[in-house]
C-alpha positions, 0 to 999 in steps of 0.5 A, spaced: 724 240 717 717 239 718 713 234 714 709 238 708 703 235 710 704 237 717 704 245 715 697 245 712 700 248 705 705 252 709 700 256 714 703 252 720 710 253 720 712 252 727 716 246 729 713 241 734 715 240 741 712 235 746 711 234 754 710 228 757 709 231 764 702 230 765 702 223 763 700 224 756 704 227 749 702 234 750 704 238 744 706 245 744 709 251 740 715 255 743 717 260 739 722 267 740 727 269 745 728 266 752 730 273 754 729 280 753 722 280 751 715 278 754 713 271 755 706 270 752 702 263 753 696 263 748 690 258 750 685 255 745 678 253 746 673 249 743 674 246 737 680 248 735 688 248 737 694 252 737 693 253 729 688 258 731 693 263 733 698 262 727 697 269 725 700 272 732 705 267 733 710 269 728 709 277 729 709 276 736 715 271 737 720 276 733 721 280 740 717 275 745 717 268 747 710 265 745 708 258 748 702 255 745 699 249 748 694 244 745 689 241 750 689 234 751 685 231 746 686 237 741 691 238 735 697 235 736 696 233 743 694 225 745 687 223 747 688 218 752 682 214 753 683 214 761 681 221 762 675 225 764 677 231 760 674 236 765 676 243 766 680 242 772 684 236 768 686 241 763 688 246 768 693 240 771 696 239 764 697 246 763 700 247 770 705 241 769 707 244 762 708 251 764 711 250 771 714 243 771 717 243 764 718 250 762 718 254 769 715 260 766 714 267 770 712 273 768 706 270 763 701 274 759 695 270 758 692 270 752 685 266 752 680 264 747 673 260 749 675 254 754 682 257 754 679 263 759 677 258 764 683 253 763 688 259 764 684 262 769 684 256 773 692 256 772 692 263 774 689 262 781 694 257 782 700 261 780 698 269 781 705 270 782 707 267 775 702 271 771 703 279 769 697 280 765 690 277 762 688 278 755 681 275 754 678 274 747 671 271 747 671 268 753 670 268 760 674 269 767 671 265 772 673 268 779 667 266 783 664 273 784 657 274 785 653 275 779 657 271 774 653 264 775 647 268 773 650 271 767 653 264 765 646 261 766 643 266 762 648 265 756 647 258 756 639 259 755 640 264 750 646 262 746 645 258 739 651 254 741 649 252 748 641 251 746 644 246 740 648 242 745 643 242 750 638 239 745 643 234 742 645 232 749 637 231 750 636 227 744 642 223 744 646 226 738 651 230 742 656 225 742 655 222 735 655 229 732 661 231 736 664 224 735 664 226 728 668 232 728 673 231 723 667 232 718 662 237 722 668 242 724 666 247 719 659 247 721 660 247 728 665 253 727 662 257 722 654 256 723 654 255 731 659 259 734 660 264 728 666 266 723 664 272 719 669 271 714 667 265 710 672 266 705 678 264 710 675 257 710 680 253 705 681 246 704 688 247 708 684 250 713 679 245 713 684 239 714 688 243 719 682 243 724 679 237 722 686 233 722 686 231 729 679 228 729 679 222 725 675 217 730 670 218 735 676 215 740 680 222 738 674 226 739 673 225 747 676 232 748 671 236 743 665 232 746 667 233 754 667 241 753 660 242 752 658 236 755 660 238 762 656 244 762 649 242 759 650 236 763 654 237 769 656 232 774 655 235 781 661 230 784 666 234 779 664 241 781 670 245 782 672 248 789 671 255 790 677 259 788 681 262 794 679 269 795 686 271 796 688 269 789 682 272 786 684 279 789 691 278 786 688 277 779 684 282 780 690 287 781 693 285 774 692 289 768 686 286 764 683 287 757 677 284 753 677 284 746 670 282 744 667 279 737 660 282 737 657 277 732 659 271 737 653 266 737 656 262 743 658 267 748 654 272 747 657 279 748 651 282 753 653 276 758 660 276 757 662 283 757 658 284 764 661 278 766 668 281 765 666 287 768 665 283 775 672 282 776 675 288 772 670 294 772 675 299 770 679 295 765 678 296 757 673 293 753 674 293 745 668 291 741 670 288 734 663 289 731 664 285 725 668 279 728 664 273 731 666 268 736 673 266 733 677 273 733 684 270 731 680 268 725 676 274 723 680 280 726 687 277 726 691 284 724 687 288 729 688 282 735 695 282 734 695 290 734 691 290 741 696 285 744 702 289 742 699 295 745 697 291 751 704 289 752 707 296 751 702 300 755 701 295 762 
């Protein structure tokens, strides 16, 4: 039985599982049959956790295995004090969970926001374990010509990154994100955009703010934008292996793009996706913002199911 306060008024009915293979207590959901269906791994980004996928987990797990990890420093995962919270560390953690702990194969990755770079990093290490990639309001960094320029232009144009850059410059970034338990609604609705404000109930706010109880618990949410607006050249990731890139480009892929996103702007993310997958379908959701699993969960669910059936 899940304690009532952990279900957020019944909106999160999924039993918690934990893995310590990466040296901290990482939370994940693992629902559905172990045999006979597909294996889906759903990855969240900033400043969310597995709760983002709550509308998809139940329906998909009726026929498929659905694994939903919380990144280090988010949701029900621990926030160890001795980590840098860089993207590559999150890839390491994911690898230890999906390969070392669960030994998953035939994975369909469903990626949102920072789940895109983290999931791509994992897929580049293990292209043989990945069957498909569905991206929604995220990017897939494959090291291809033109990608860096598109991301530079997005950062210059995006309201989220313009805010983050200015906040870093005036010293308020760590203060505001270190108080994410109180600023979470503004971060998601205003700076990144949710187009259905009616979904923001007291239970919704509790679910998204529950982890961020102190600045020490906000290391993850601070470091995601910080590593982009103030990158350390000594921690830049190595260029991907061209053979792994080619292998991933041979996988079925789909982009589902919320067109009212103000963090990752469609005019940059769609061309960035096309660099790697010029012939893959792109579905534009005109009335969805950055968080498509919140703004258009039924549509996104139908597209995931269609993608599984048709590839």
